[in-house]
N, C-alpha and C positions, 0 to 999 in steps of 0.2 A: 653974291657970288653964284655963278651959273652951276646948276646941278650936273651938267654934262659939258665940262669945259674943253674936253679933248676931241678935236674934230678931224675926221679923215679928209685929206685934201683931194682924194679921188672921188668919193661918193657923198661927202658931206654928212656921213653918219657920225653922231656924237656919242661920247663915252664919259662915264663918271671917273674913270681911273686911266692913267697913262698906259698901264700894262694891258688893259683891255683893248686900247687903240692899237698897240704894237701887235698883239695877236691878230686883230682884225685885218691889219694892213698886209698880212701874209696871204690873204685871199687875193689881193691885187698883185702882189709881187711874185706869188707862186712859191715862196720860201717854205720849206718843210724841214725844220732843223732837228726833228726828233725821229731817228731811224731805228727800225727793228733789227736787232742783232742776228735774228734767225733768217729773215727773208729780205732784208733791206728796204721794206716798204717804209715810206716816210710820212710824217704827220705834222700838222700845224701846231698842235697842242700836246703837252706831255700826257695829259689824261687820255687822249685818244690813243696814244702809243700803249699805255698801260692796258686799256681795254683790248686792243689788238693782240697784245702778247698772250692774253688768255686763250686765244685760238691755239697757240703752240703748247701752252702749259696744261690746258684742259681745266683750268681753275674756273669755278662757278660760285663766287662768293655771295650771290644774292638769292635767297631762298623764299619761296612763297610760303606764308604762314598758314595757308589753307591746305595745300596739297603737297608741299615740300619740293616742288619742282624747282630746279636751280638754274640760274642764269649768269652769264659772264658780264653782262652790262645791266646797270640798274634800270635804265629806260625800258629794257625788255621785260623786266619784272613788273614794272608799273603797268605796261600794256597787258601783260598776262593776267594781272589781278582783276582786270575789268571783266574777265570771263566769270569770275566768282561774284563780283559786285553788280554786274549787269550795267555798269556805267558806260554810256555812249556819248562822250562830250563833243563829238564833231557832227554837226547837223547840216544837211543839204538845204540851201536857201530856196530851192525851187519846190521840193516836195516834203521837206522836213524829216526825211529819213535820217536816222542817226547811226553813227559808227564809233567803234572803240579806237580806231587808228586814223590819223589824218590821211595816210596813203589809201585807205579804203574809201574815204570820202572823195579823194581826187579821182580815183578810178570810177566811182559811181557818177560823178558829175559829167563824165564823158557820155553817159546815156542821154543827158539833156542837151549837151553841146554838139554831140555827134563827132567829137574829136577822135581821131584814130592816129596817134603819133608814132605808132610802131609799124613800119612798112617792110614787107618781105622783099628782099633784094632780087629774088628770082621772078616773082609774078606781080609785084607791086600791090598785093592785097594789104589793106590796112587793118590794124587792130587797136583796140582801146587799152589793152593790157599787154605788157611784155611777155608774160607767161603764155598767153594765147599765141603770140607770134612764134615763140620757141617751139610750142607743140605743132604749129602749122608747118614750120620749116622742116620737120621730120618727114613730111609728105615728099618733099624734094630730095632730101638726103637719104631716105630709107632707114634712118636710124631708129632702132627699137631698144631703148635702154632699160626697159622694165621686163624682167624675166621671171617666169613662174618657177618657184623652187621645187615643184613636184615634177613637171613635165618639160621644163626648159623652154616652153613657148614664150616668145617675146612680143612686146607691145610698144607702140610709140607713145602711149599716154598711161599715166599711173592709174587713172580711173578704169581703163580697159583691163588692166591686170587685176584690179580688185574684183571686177565683175567676173572675170575668168576663174579666179581662185575659188569662187563659190561652186563651180562644177566639182571641184575636189572636196570641198568642205561640206557641201550640201546645204549651206546657209541660204535661207530665203527671207530676207529682211523686209520685203515689201508685201503687205497683207491687205487684201480687199476688206473694206469695212462693211460690206454687205454679206458676203458668204465665207469670209475668213480664209479664202484660198490664198496661198503664199507664192511669191515669185522671187527669183534671184536678181532680176533686172527690173528697174522702175518702168521702162518702156513696155514690158510685158504686162505689168499691172494696169497701166493706162489703157492698153488695148483690151484687156479683159473686162475692165469696168464698163466698156461700151455695151456689154451683154446686158447689164442691169439698167443702164440709162436708156437703152433702145436706140442709141445713136448708130450702132452697127449691129443689127440683129443677126445672131448666129447662136449655135448651141454650144454649151460648155463641153 
């Protein structure tokens, strides 16, 4: 007897149980029989609906046994635990660099392939990651969603806000390993280090 006797007539994928085939066929039919009572979003599988409903309830039943951080989905906990274990099961076939998440590997592989699947609708500039496209689009829209809680100055990128907040906090996390001078911005440290390397001679 065949181990996978239930065959999808659309894509020929085989399944060991009929219920697995029925669930799979919804990918082709578009059927989503499980709907959220809060927002009417629909899902193929009941477990997907249960996970989604935790957005509304705030329930986070999966806890990290190292740091007690809680997650609404078990897969998110598994990915998080790799921070503690150092596990990186997804490796690049070109350079062997390893990653904890498959999505990070996919993004990395675009360095080798040159693929830029995310394109700006205004200027047609392409990006390898969706987040970079979203940040770029703020140049055109003028949107500045990140505001300083001290002076209300706003920024288009979160990293810009973090750098700005150091003006108020006095934090200088970038330290020269030669003279221990500290800087609030990494670019300032790089410029300063040229004094020691002789690359750009000038006085401190």
